[in-house]
C-alpha atoms as one frame of an Amber mdcrd trajectory, in Angstrom:
protein
 129.759 -89.319 113.844 128.484 -87.269 116.895 127.894 -83.492 116.644 125.292
 -81.269 117.110 123.785 -78.577 115.087 122.054 -75.869 115.524 119.866 -73.953
 113.578 116.661 -71.162 113.672 119.066 -68.266 114.796 118.429 -64.399 112.904
 117.741 -60.796 113.246 114.536 -60.187 115.574 112.986 -57.080 116.618 112.312
 -57.138 120.454 108.853 -58.303 122.174 109.871 -60.964 119.133 109.928 -65.053
 119.043 112.149 -67.581 117.604 112.486 -71.438 118.157 116.237 -72.595 117.727
 116.266 -76.443 117.068 119.577 -78.446 117.730 120.112 -82.209 116.222 122.237
 -84.237 118.148 123.590 -87.123 115.272 125.143 -90.084 116.359 124.199 -92.883
 118.549 124.072 -91.959 121.920 121.706 -91.960 124.932 122.255 -87.503 125.921
 121.966 -86.949 129.233 121.902 -83.230 129.941 121.101 -80.465 126.416 120.722
 -77.293 125.739 121.197 -74.087 125.738 124.111 -71.448 126.591 125.105 -68.020
 124.798 127.306 -65.644 124.266 127.477 -61.773 124.026 130.596 -60.303 122.154
 132.495 -59.733 124.856 130.784 -61.456 127.599 131.773 -64.983 129.067 129.253
 -67.789 127.737 126.508 -67.961 130.038 123.565 -70.724 130.790 120.260 -70.248
 129.378 118.435 -73.389 129.467 119.050 -77.297 130.112 116.820 -79.967 130.444
 118.413 -83.541 131.907 116.771 -86.658 130.133 114.720 -87.510 133.009 112.706
 -83.767 132.215 114.441 -81.381 134.588 114.705 -78.526 133.325 117.381 -75.305
 134.548 117.274 -71.537 132.844 118.664 -67.975 134.257 117.099 -66.121 136.231
 116.997 -63.922 132.984 115.010 -65.499 130.880 112.810 -67.636 133.379 108.971
 -67.187 131.923 110.077 -66.043 128.137 111.648 -69.462 127.375 110.915 -72.858
 127.047 113.206 -75.588 127.064 112.349 -78.643 124.710 112.968 -81.873 124.378
 112.698 -84.710 121.103 114.095 -87.557 121.991 113.160 -90.451 119.266 114.392
 -87.480 117.006 117.686 -86.645 119.155 116.437 -82.984 119.210 116.344 -80.145
 121.703 115.074 -76.911 121.647 114.753 -73.094 123.114 111.372 -71.009 122.067
 112.353 -67.916 122.731 109.286 -65.090 123.526 109.223 -61.145 124.402 113.028
 -61.130 123.366 115.269 -58.562 124.208 118.164 -56.795 122.812 120.036 -57.850
 125.651 119.590 -61.372 124.644 121.415 -60.711 121.925 123.692 -63.407 121.783
 126.227 -66.749 119.123 123.308 -69.256 120.495 125.312 -72.965 121.450 123.805
 -76.244 121.767 125.186 -78.554 124.794 125.212 -82.005 124.967 126.521 -84.725
 127.681 126.390 -87.877 126.920 124.421 -89.927 129.590 127.413 -92.622 130.650
 130.789 -90.545 131.120 129.355 -87.345 130.783 131.028 -86.101 127.563 129.832
 -82.920 126.734 129.729 -81.189 122.751 129.272 -78.393 121.638 127.370 -76.752
 117.978 129.561 -74.338 116.628 126.413 -71.836 117.375 123.258 -69.845 116.356
 122.824 -66.050 116.015 120.437 -64.367 117.796 120.209 -60.206 116.704 117.616
 -59.141 118.636 117.011 -55.249 117.456 114.965 -52.721 115.615
């Protein structure tokens, strides 16, 4: 069965760091994997993605602060977040699309709250 499960969210103070990890289950080869986020009252937006060939894409708002990485052997994608700001608070969703047909899959999300 195919699925994405996120972990690592939580409460952190401004300027702090968090690491999110997503594990993809199922015997599937993934092309693009990454993270999106959705804050209350806002649309879901791209945070960072990485292709199978390690091409990365970041939202301007997180460049220099967030780093995406993949472990193909473990079928995971991680997001290292530093210098967190209150505006980074959101539900973070793992995203992955299959290599063969580009079918998208989403995780259920993990909440990140940046606050004092």
